[in-house]
MARLO-949274 format. One record per residue (C-alpha): residue number from 1; chain; x, y, z. Coordinates in nm, 2 decimals, always signed. Layout:
@nr: NUM | kette: A | px: X | py: Y | pz: Z
...
//
This chain:
@nr: 1 | kette: A | px: +10.53 | py: +2.97 | pz: +11.11
@nr: 2 | kette: A | px: +10.57 | py: +2.85 | pz: +10.75
@nr: 3 | kette: A | px: +10.94 | py: +2.81 | pz: +10.68
@nr: 4 | kette: A | px: +11.18 | py: +2.75 | pz: +10.40
@nr: 5 | kette: A | px: +11.40 | py: +2.46 | pz: +10.49
@nr: 6 | kette: A | px: +11.77 | py: +2.50 | pz: +10.43
@nr: 7 | kette: A | px: +12.01 | py: +2.22 | pz: +10.50
@nr: 8 | kette: A | px: +12.37 | py: +2.27 | pz: +10.62
@nr: 9 | kette: A | px: +12.57 | py: +2.43 | pz: +10.35
@nr: 10 | kette: A | px: +12.93 | py: +2.31 | pz: +10.32
@nr: 11 | kette: A | px: +13.21 | py: +2.51 | pz: +10.15
@nr: 12 | kette: A | px: +13.35 | py: +2.27 | pz: +9.89
@nr: 13 | kette: A | px: +13.56 | py: +2.54 | pz: +9.72
@nr: 14 | kette: A | px: +13.89 | py: +2.37 | pz: +9.82
@nr: 15 | kette: A | px: +14.08 | py: +2.30 | pz: +9.49
@nr: 16 | kette: A | px: +14.19 | py: +1.96 | pz: +9.60
@nr: 17 | kette: A | px: +13.83 | py: +1.84 | pz: +9.64
@nr: 18 | kette: A | px: +13.72 | py: +2.01 | pz: +9.32
@nr: 19 | kette: A | px: +14.00 | py: +1.84 | pz: +9.12
@nr: 20 | kette: A | px: +13.88 | py: +1.51 | pz: +9.25
@nr: 21 | kette: A | px: +13.54 | py: +1.55 | pz: +9.08
@nr: 22 | kette: A | px: +13.50 | py: +1.32 | pz: +8.79
@nr: 23 | kette: A | px: +13.52 | py: +1.47 | pz: +8.44
@nr: 24 | kette: A | px: +13.46 | py: +1.32 | pz: +8.10
@nr: 25 | kette: A | px: +13.61 | py: +1.42 | pz: +7.76
@nr: 26 | kette: A | px: +13.37 | py: +1.50 | pz: +7.47
@nr: 27 | kette: A | px: +13.48 | py: +1.20 | pz: +7.28
@nr: 28 | kette: A | px: +13.43 | py: +0.96 | pz: +7.57
@nr: 29 | kette: A | px: +13.10 | py: +1.13 | pz: +7.66
@nr: 30 | kette: A | px: +12.96 | py: +1.09 | pz: +7.31
@nr: 31 | kette: A | px: +13.05 | py: +0.72 | pz: +7.30
@nr: 32 | kette: A | px: +12.84 | py: +0.67 | pz: +7.62
@nr: 33 | kette: A | px: +12.52 | py: +0.86 | pz: +7.51
@nr: 34 | kette: A | px: +12.32 | py: +0.56 | pz: +7.40
@nr: 35 | kette: A | px: +12.38 | py: +0.37 | pz: +7.73
@nr: 36 | kette: A | px: +12.31 | py: +0.68 | pz: +7.94
@nr: 37 | kette: A | px: +11.99 | py: +0.74 | pz: +7.74
@nr: 38 | kette: A | px: +11.85 | py: +0.40 | pz: +7.82
@nr: 39 | kette: A | px: +11.94 | py: +0.42 | pz: +8.18
@nr: 40 | kette: A | px: +11.78 | py: +0.76 | pz: +8.22
@nr: 41 | kette: A | px: +11.46 | py: +0.68 | pz: +8.02
@nr: 42 | kette: A | px: +11.41 | py: +0.36 | pz: +8.23
@nr: 43 | kette: A | px: +11.46 | py: +0.55 | pz: +8.55
@nr: 44 | kette: A | px: +11.22 | py: +0.83 | pz: +8.45
@nr: 45 | kette: A | px: +10.92 | py: +0.59 | pz: +8.43
@nr: 46 | kette: A | px: +10.95 | py: +0.48 | pz: +8.80
@nr: 47 | kette: A | px: +11.09 | py: +0.79 | pz: +8.97
@nr: 48 | kette: A | px: +10.88 | py: +0.97 | pz: +9.23
@nr: 49 | kette: A | px: +10.96 | py: +1.27 | pz: +9.44
@nr: 50 | kette: A | px: +11.05 | py: +1.15 | pz: +9.80
@nr: 51 | kette: A | px: +11.19 | py: +1.43 | pz: +10.01
@nr: 52 | kette: A | px: +11.35 | py: +1.33 | pz: +10.34
@nr: 53 | kette: A | px: +11.46 | py: +1.65 | pz: +10.51
@nr: 54 | kette: A | px: +11.76 | py: +1.62 | pz: +10.74
@nr: 55 | kette: A | px: +11.81 | py: +1.84 | pz: +11.04
@nr: 56 | kette: A | px: +11.79 | py: +2.19 | pz: +10.89
@nr: 57 | kette: A | px: +11.79 | py: +2.56 | pz: +10.96
@nr: 58 | kette: A | px: +11.48 | py: +2.76 | pz: +10.86
@nr: 59 | kette: A | px: +11.41 | py: +3.08 | pz: +10.67
@nr: 60 | kette: A | px: +11.07 | py: +3.25 | pz: +10.67
@nr: 61 | kette: A | px: +10.88 | py: +3.21 | pz: +10.35
@nr: 62 | kette: A | px: +10.78 | py: +3.54 | pz: +10.19
@nr: 63 | kette: A | px: +10.43 | py: +3.59 | pz: +10.06
@nr: 64 | kette: A | px: +10.52 | py: +3.59 | pz: +9.69
@nr: 65 | kette: A | px: +10.80 | py: +3.51 | pz: +9.45
@nr: 66 | kette: A | px: +10.93 | py: +3.86 | pz: +9.41
@nr: 67 | kette: A | px: +10.97 | py: +3.89 | pz: +9.78
@nr: 68 | kette: A | px: +11.15 | py: +3.55 | pz: +9.78
@nr: 69 | kette: A | px: +11.39 | py: +3.67 | pz: +9.51
@nr: 70 | kette: A | px: +11.47 | py: +3.98 | pz: +9.72
@nr: 71 | kette: A | px: +11.52 | py: +3.77 | pz: +10.04
@nr: 72 | kette: A | px: +11.77 | py: +3.54 | pz: +9.86
@nr: 73 | kette: A | px: +11.94 | py: +3.84 | pz: +9.69
@nr: 74 | kette: A | px: +12.00 | py: +4.01 | pz: +10.02
@nr: 75 | kette: A | px: +12.13 | py: +3.68 | pz: +10.17
@nr: 76 | kette: A | px: +12.37 | py: +3.62 | pz: +9.87
@nr: 77 | kette: A | px: +12.48 | py: +3.99 | pz: +9.87
@nr: 78 | kette: A | px: +12.59 | py: +3.94 | pz: +10.23
@nr: 79 | kette: A | px: +12.79 | py: +3.63 | pz: +10.12
@nr: 80 | kette: A | px: +12.95 | py: +3.84 | pz: +9.84
@nr: 81 | kette: A | px: +13.08 | py: +4.07 | pz: +10.10
@nr: 82 | kette: A | px: +13.30 | py: +3.79 | pz: +10.23
@nr: 83 | kette: A | px: +13.45 | py: +3.69 | pz: +9.90
@nr: 84 | kette: A | px: +13.79 | py: +3.83 | pz: +9.78
@nr: 85 | kette: A | px: +13.80 | py: +3.84 | pz: +9.40
@nr: 86 | kette: A | px: +13.87 | py: +3.64 | pz: +9.20
@nr: 87 | kette: A | px: +13.74 | py: +3.38 | pz: +9.45
@nr: 88 | kette: A | px: +13.38 | py: +3.28 | pz: +9.37
@nr: 89 | kette: A | px: +13.08 | py: +3.16 | pz: +9.57
@nr: 90 | kette: A | px: +12.90 | py: +2.92 | pz: +9.33
@nr: 91 | kette: A | px: +12.53 | py: +2.86 | pz: +9.36
@nr: 92 | kette: A | px: +12.36 | py: +2.59 | pz: +9.15
@nr: 93 | kette: A | px: +12.00 | py: +2.65 | pz: +9.07
@nr: 94 | kette: A | px: +11.82 | py: +2.34 | pz: +8.95
@nr: 95 | kette: A | px: +11.46 | py: +2.27 | pz: +8.85
@nr: 96 | kette: A | px: +11.25 | py: +2.11 | pz: +8.58
@nr: 97 | kette: A | px: +11.16 | py: +2.28 | pz: +8.25
@nr: 98 | kette: A | px: +10.90 | py: +2.55 | pz: +8.32
@nr: 99 | kette: A | px: +10.97 | py: +2.56 | pz: +8.70
@nr: 100 | kette: A | px: +11.09 | py: +2.92 | pz: +8.68
@nr: 101 | kette: A | px: +11.46 | py: +2.86 | pz: +8.76
@nr: 102 | kette: A | px: +11.58 | py: +3.09 | pz: +8.47
@nr: 103 | kette: A | px: +11.34 | py: +3.37 | pz: +8.60
@nr: 104 | kette: A | px: +11.47 | py: +3.31 | pz: +8.95
@nr: 105 | kette: A | px: +11.83 | py: +3.34 | pz: +8.85
@nr: 106 | kette: A | px: +11.77 | py: +3.66 | pz: +8.65
@nr: 107 | kette: A | px: +11.57 | py: +3.83 | pz: +8.92
@nr: 108 | kette: A | px: +11.81 | py: +3.74 | pz: +9.20
@nr: 109 | kette: A | px: +12.11 | py: +3.85 | pz: +8.99
@nr: 110 | kette: A | px: +11.95 | py: +4.18 | pz: +8.91
@nr: 111 | kette: A | px: +11.85 | py: +4.24 | pz: +9.27
@nr: 112 | kette: A | px: +12.20 | py: +4.15 | pz: +9.40
@nr: 113 | kette: A | px: +12.37 | py: +4.38 | pz: +9.15
@nr: 114 | kette: A | px: +12.14 | py: +4.67 | pz: +9.24
@nr: 115 | kette: A | px: +12.19 | py: +4.62 | pz: +9.61
@nr: 116 | kette: A | px: +12.57 | py: +4.59 | pz: +9.57
@nr: 117 | kette: A | px: +12.58 | py: +4.92 | pz: +9.38
@nr: 118 | kette: A | px: +12.38 | py: +5.09 | pz: +9.66
@nr: 119 | kette: A | px: +12.60 | py: +4.95 | pz: +9.93
@nr: 120 | kette: A | px: +12.93 | py: +5.03 | pz: +9.76
@nr: 121 | kette: A | px: +12.86 | py: +5.31 | pz: +9.52
@nr: 122 | kette: A | px: +13.02 | py: +5.08 | pz: +9.26
@nr: 123 | kette: A | px: +12.95 | py: +5.04 | pz: +8.89
@nr: 124 | kette: A | px: +13.06 | py: +4.68 | pz: +8.89
@nr: 125 | kette: A | px: +12.83 | py: +4.39 | pz: +8.92
@nr: 126 | kette: A | px: +12.89 | py: +4.15 | pz: +9.21
@nr: 127 | kette: A | px: +12.72 | py: +3.85 | pz: +9.04
@nr: 128 | kette: A | px: +12.72 | py: +3.67 | pz: +8.71
@nr: 129 | kette: A | px: +12.49 | py: +3.40 | pz: +8.57
@nr: 130 | kette: A | px: +12.60 | py: +3.09 | pz: +8.38
@nr: 131 | kette: A | px: +12.32 | py: +2.88 | pz: +8.22
@nr: 132 | kette: A | px: +12.37 | py: +2.51 | pz: +8.14
@nr: 133 | kette: A | px: +12.20 | py: +2.55 | pz: +7.80
@nr: 134 | kette: A | px: +12.53 | py: +2.63 | pz: +7.63
@nr: 135 | kette: A | px: +12.64 | py: +2.27 | pz: +7.69
@nr: 136 | kette: A | px: +12.38 | py: +2.10 | pz: +7.47
@nr: 137 | kette: A | px: +12.53 | py: +1.87 | pz: +7.22
@nr: 138 | kette: A | px: +12.55 | py: +2.05 | pz: +6.89
@nr: 139 | kette: A | px: +12.34 | py: +1.94 | pz: +6.60
@nr: 140 | kette: A | px: +12.66 | py: +1.81 | pz: +6.44
@nr: 141 | kette: A | px: +12.72 | py: +1.59 | pz: +6.74
@nr: 142 | kette: A | px: +12.36 | py: +1.47 | pz: +6.75
@nr: 143 | kette: A | px: +12.39 | py: +1.37 | pz: +6.38
@nr: 144 | kette: A | px: +12.67 | py: +1.12 | pz: +6.46
@nr: 145 | kette: A | px: +12.48 | py: +0.94 | pz: +6.73
@nr: 146 | kette: A | px: +12.34 | py: +0.60 | pz: +6.64
@nr: 147 | kette: A | px: +11.98 | py: +0.73 | pz: +6.62
@nr: 148 | kette: A | px: +11.99 | py: +1.10 | pz: +6.53
@nr: 149 | kette: A | px: +11.61 | py: +1.11 | pz: +6.49
@nr: 150 | kette: A | px: +11.56 | py: +1.00 | pz: +6.85
@nr: 151 | kette: A | px: +11.84 | py: +1.23 | pz: +6.97
@nr: 152 | kette: A | px: +11.66 | py: +1.53 | pz: +6.82
@nr: 153 | kette: A | px: +11.32 | py: +1.42 | pz: +6.96
@nr: 154 | kette: A | px: +11.47 | py: +1.38 | pz: +7.31
@nr: 155 | kette: A | px: +11.69 | py: +1.69 | pz: +7.30
@nr: 156 | kette: A | px: +11.69 | py: +1.82 | pz: +7.65
@nr: 157 | kette: A | px: +11.73 | py: +1.48 | pz: +7.81
@nr: 158 | kette: A | px: +12.05 | py: +1.43 | pz: +8.02
@nr: 159 | kette: A | px: +12.22 | py: +1.23 | pz: +7.75
@nr: 160 | kette: A | px: +12.18 | py: +1.52 | pz: +7.49
@nr: 161 | kette: A | px: +12.41 | py: +1.74 | pz: +7.70
@nr: 162 | kette: A | px: +12.79 | py: +1.74 | pz: +7.70
@nr: 163 | kette: A | px: +12.81 | py: +1.69 | pz: +8.08
@nr: 164 | kette: A | px: +13.18 | py: +1.63 | pz: +8.07
@nr: 165 | kette: A | px: +13.25 | py: +1.97 | pz: +7.91
@nr: 166 | kette: A | px: +13.02 | py: +2.13 | pz: +8.16
@nr: 167 | kette: A | px: +13.20 | py: +1.99 | pz: +8.46
@nr: 168 | kette: A | px: +13.53 | py: +2.09 | pz: +8.31
@nr: 169 | kette: A | px: +13.40 | py: +2.45 | pz: +8.27
@nr: 170 | kette: A | px: +13.29 | py: +2.46 | pz: +8.63
@nr: 171 | kette: A | px: +13.63 | py: +2.34 | pz: +8.75
@nr: 172 | kette: A | px: +13.80 | py: +2.60 | pz: +8.53
@nr: 173 | kette: A | px: +13.57 | py: +2.87 | pz: +8.68
@nr: 174 | kette: A | px: +13.65 | py: +2.75 | pz: +9.03
@nr: 175 | kette: A | px: +14.02 | py: +2.75 | pz: +8.97
@nr: 176 | kette: A | px: +14.06 | py: +3.06 | pz: +8.75
@nr: 177 | kette: A | px: +13.78 | py: +3.28 | pz: +8.89
@nr: 178 | kette: A | px: +13.69 | py: +3.39 | pz: +8.54
@nr: 179 | kette: A | px: +13.62 | py: +3.26 | pz: +8.19
@nr: 180 | kette: A | px: +13.43 | py: +3.27 | pz: +7.86
@nr: 181 | kette: A | px: +13.15 | py: +3.01 | pz: +7.83
@nr: 182 | kette: A | px: +12.90 | py: +2.91 | pz: +7.57
@nr: 183 | kette: A | px: +12.54 | py: +3.03 | pz: +7.55
@nr: 184 | kette: A | px: +12.26 | py: +2.86 | pz: +7.34
@nr: 185 | kette: A | px: +12.14 | py: +3.04 | pz: +7.03
@nr: 186 | kette: A | px: +11.77 | py: +2.94 | pz: +6.99
@nr: 187 | kette: A | px: +11.75 | py: +3.10 | pz: +6.65
@nr: 188 | kette: A | px: +12.00 | py: +2.85 | pz: +6.50
@nr: 189 | kette: A | px: +11.94 | py: +2.57 | pz: +6.76
@nr: 190 | kette: A | px: +12.30 | py: +2.53 | pz: +6.86
@nr: 191 | kette: A | px: +12.54 | py: +2.65 | pz: +7.13
@nr: 192 | kette: A | px: +12.74 | py: +2.97 | pz: +7.06
@nr: 193 | kette: A | px: +13.09 | py: +2.97 | pz: +7.20
@nr: 194 | kette: A | px: +13.24 | py: +3.24 | pz: +7.42
@nr: 195 | kette: A | px: +12.92 | py: +3.43 | pz: +7.47
@nr: 196 | kette: A | px: +12.91 | py: +3.45 | pz: +7.85
@nr: 197 | kette: A | px: +13.19 | py: +3.63 | pz: +8.04
@nr: 198 | kette: A | px: +13.23 | py: +3.55 | pz: +8.41
@nr: 199 | kette: A | px: +13.46 | py: +3.82 | pz: +8.53
@nr: 200 | kette: A | px: +13.70 | py: +3.84 | pz: +8.82
@nr: 201 | kette: A | px: +13.49 | py: +4.10 | pz: +9.00
@nr: 202 | kette: A | px: +13.19 | py: +3.86 | pz: +9.00
@nr: 203 | kette: A | px: +13.19 | py: +3.74 | pz: +9.36
@nr: 204 | kette: A | px: +12.88 | py: +3.51 | pz: +9.33
@nr: 205 | kette: A | px: +12.79 | py: +3.31 | pz: +9.02
@nr: 206 | kette: A | px: +12.44 | py: +3.16 | pz: +8.97
@nr: 207 | kette: A | px: +12.47 | py: +2.84 | pz: +8.77
@nr: 208 | kette: A | px: +12.13 | py: +2.75 | pz: +8.63
@nr: 209 | kette: A | px: +12.02 | py: +2.42 | pz: +8.47
@nr: 210 | kette: A | px: +11.80 | py: +2.11 | pz: +8.48
@nr: 211 | kette: A | px: +12.04 | py: +1.84 | pz: +8.59
@nr: 212 | kette: A | px: +12.27 | py: +2.01 | pz: +8.85
@nr: 213 | kette: A | px: +12.14 | py: +1.77 | pz: +9.12
@nr: 214 | kette: A | px: +12.12 | py: +1.45 | pz: +8.91
@nr: 215 | kette: A | px: +12.27 | py: +1.16 | pz: +9.11
@nr: 216 | kette: A | px: +12.43 | py: +0.99 | pz: +8.80
@nr: 217 | kette: A | px: +12.78 | py: +1.01 | pz: +8.66
@nr: 218 | kette: A | px: +12.92 | py: +1.24 | pz: +8.56
@nr: 219 | kette: A | px: +12.65 | py: +1.49 | pz: +8.68
@nr: 220 | kette: A | px: +12.68 | py: +1.41 | pz: +9.05
@nr: 221 | kette: A | px: +13.03 | py: +1.57 | pz: +9.05
@nr: 222 | kette: A | px: +12.86 | py: +1.92 | pz: +9.02
@nr: 223 | kette: A | px: +12.75 | py: +1.91 | pz: +9.38
@nr: 224 | kette: A | px: +13.11 | py: +1.89 | pz: +9.49
@nr: 225 | kette: A | px: +13.21 | py: +2.19 | pz: +9.29
@nr: 226 | kette: A | px: +12.94 | py: +2.44 | pz: +9.39
@nr: 227 | kette: A | px: +12.90 | py: +2.59 | pz: +9.74
@nr: 228 | kette: A | px: +12.52 | py: +2.57 | pz: +9.74
@nr: 229 | kette: A | px: +12.27 | py: +2.36 | pz: +9.55
@nr: 230 | kette: A | px: +11.92 | py: +2.51 | pz: +9.52
@nr: 231 | kette: A | px: +11.61 | py: +2.35 | pz: +9.37
@nr: 232 | kette: A | px: +11.32 | py: +2.56 | pz: +9.24
@nr: 233 | kette: A | px: +11.01 | py: +2.35 | pz: +9.32
@nr: 234 | kette: A | px: +10.71 | py: +2.32 | pz: +9.09
@nr: 235 | kette: A | px: +10.42 | py: +2.09 | pz: +9.03
@nr: 236 | kette: A | px: +10.50 | py: +1.89 | pz: +8.72
@nr: 237 | kette: A | px: +10.17 | py: +1.96 | pz: +8.54
@nr: 238 | kette: A | px: +10.18 | py: +2.33 | pz: +8.61
@nr: 239 | kette: A | px: +10.54 | py: +2.34 | pz: +8.48
@nr: 240 | kette: A | px: +10.43 | py: +2.15 | pz: +8.16
@nr: 241 | kette: A | px: +10.15 | py: +2.41 | pz: +8.10
@nr: 242 | kette: A | px: +10.42 | py: +2.68 | pz: +8.12
@nr: 243 | kette: A | px: +10.63 | py: +2.49 | pz: +7.87
@nr: 244 | kette: A | px: +10.33 | py: +2.45 | pz: +7.64
@nr: 245 | kette: A | px: +10.25 | py: +2.82 | pz: +7.66
@nr: 246 | kette: A | px: +10.62 | py: +2.90 | pz: +7.58
@nr: 247 | kette: A | px: +10.62 | py: +2.67 | pz: +7.28
@nr: 248 | kette: A | px: +10.29 | py: +2.82 | pz: +7.15
@nr: 249 | kette: A | px: +10.44 | py: +3.16 | pz: +7.19
@nr: 250 | kette: A | px: +10.74 | py: +3.05 | pz: +6.98
@nr: 251 | kette: A | px: +10.51 | py: +2.95 | pz: +6.69
@nr: 252 | kette: A | px: +10.50 | py: +2.57 | pz: +6.76
@nr: 253 | kette: A | px: +10.16 | py: +2.42 | pz: +6.65
@nr: 254 | kette: A | px: +9.95 | py: +2.31 | pz: +6.95
@nr: 255 | kette: A | px: +9.95 | py: +1.94 | pz: +6.85
@nr: 256 | kette: A | px: +10.33 | py: +1.94 | pz: +6.81
@nr: 257 | kette: A | px: +10.38 | py: +2.11 | pz: +7.14
@nr: 258 | kette: A | px: +10.16 | py: +1.86 | pz: +7.32
@nr: 259 | kette: A | px: +10.35 | py: +1.57 | pz: +7.16
@nr: 260 | kette: A | px: +10.69 | py: +1.72 | pz: +7.26
@nr: 261 | kette: A | px: +10.57 | py: +1.75 | pz: +7.62
@nr: 262 | kette: A | px: +10.43 | py: +1.40 | pz: +7.64
@nr: 263 | kette: A | px: +10.73 | py: +1.23 | pz: +7.48
@nr: 264 | kette: A | px: +11.01 | py: +1.44 | pz: +7.61
@nr: 265 | kette: A | px: +10.96 | py: +1.73 | pz: +7.85
@nr: 266 | kette: A | px: +10.74 | py: +1.54 | pz: +8.10
@nr: 267 | kette: A | px: +10.98 | py: +1.25 | pz: +8.11
@nr: 268 | kette: A | px: +11.27 | py: +1.49 | pz: +8.19
@nr: 269 | kette: A | px: +11.06 | py: +1.68 | pz: +8.45
@nr: 270 | kette: A | px: +10.97 | py: +1.36 | pz: +8.64
@nr: 271 | kette: A | px: +11.34 | py: +1.26 | pz: +8.65
@nr: 272 | kette: A | px: +11.44 | py: +1.61 | pz: +8.77
@nr: 273 | kette: A | px: +11.17 | py: +1.62 | pz: +9.04
@nr: 274 | kette: A | px: +11.34 | py: +1.32 | pz: +9.20
@nr: 275 | kette: A | px: +11.66 | py: +1.52 | pz: +9.25
@nr: 276 | kette: A | px: +11.50 | py: +1.77 | pz: +9.49
@nr: 277 | kette: A | px: +11.62 | py: +1.57 | pz: +9.80
@nr: 278 | kette: A | px: +11.98 | py: +1.65 | pz: +9.71
@nr: 279 | kette: A | px: +11.93 | py: +2.03 | pz: +9.73
@nr: 280 | kette: A | px: +12.07 | py: +2.24 | pz: +10.02
@nr: 281 | kette: A | px: +11.78 | py: +2.48 | pz: +9.98
@nr: 282 | kette: A | px: +11.43 | py: +2.42 | pz: +9.82
@nr: 283 | kette: A | px: +11.26 | py: +2.73 | pz: +9.68
@nr: 284 | kette: A | px: +10.88 | py: +2.67 | pz: +9.71
@nr: 285 | kette: A | px: +10.63 | py: +2.75 | pz: +9.44
@nr: 286 | kette: A | px: +10.47 | py: +3.08 | pz: +9.54
@nr: 287 | kette: A | px: +10.23 | py: +3.32 | pz: +9.36
@nr: 288 | kette: A | px: +10.35 | py: +3.63 | pz: +9.19
@nr: 289 | kette: A | px: +10.31 | py: +3.95 | pz: +9.40
@nr: 290 | kette: A | px: +10.10 | py: +4.09 | pz: +9.12
@nr: 291 | kette: A | px: +9.85 | py: +3.80 | pz: +9.16
@nr: 292 | kette: A | px: +9.75 | py: +3.94 | pz: +9.50
//
């Protein structure tokens, strides 16, 4: 039987352990961007995906992605039953650009909330979603880096995010059980403060982003804050074709879209693919149910 491998999941919600996770202030983080950029870019050129599965439990793999979302939603809804608000079960969902992690988070969240209302005759959602996109460095911050032109060209690389602020936000969420967090306004190309509200009644929070499993400081501290770390698997070239289609749909000229992918998105995707081995659960690439 084809199975979805799931490694042992440890509850790292203890505040003492969370407080030990390394955090970095915005000022210090900005001062390190150039060094981190060089380290990440050099690593991207030589990283390959090598997955070494440890002893694991198994879940049956559904026939298509929609069934997979439903399976995971039922599983997390059962977990939500065990949570006493404002305590949270935090699930990190990582993956390369174009892998479908945002779609996965949205579908799983919607399915969970619908199922929760059916079970409890409640009008309240049981889950919230927190994307990492709101923690991009702002254009103003990019402008003060030593090479702003390169910073804009590589926007989306690890060093173009405020990872320190992101970790601090996750620690705040773990401690307080609620909070207001930034989103990313694509119309203006900058984060927008206090746009996402994680509320006390949200028992499960899906945290979605590219670098949640990156084994570099300060990113590696994320794994100690969340309860589960998922990875949405995808072939790099298939993901890049989805990124290309997305950019064309947004009005980007084809030659510009291809250049962005070749000089930025694919580099990031290769680096992200090497983080899969750190996941507690890998979601395989499956066809859509509508594809047959």
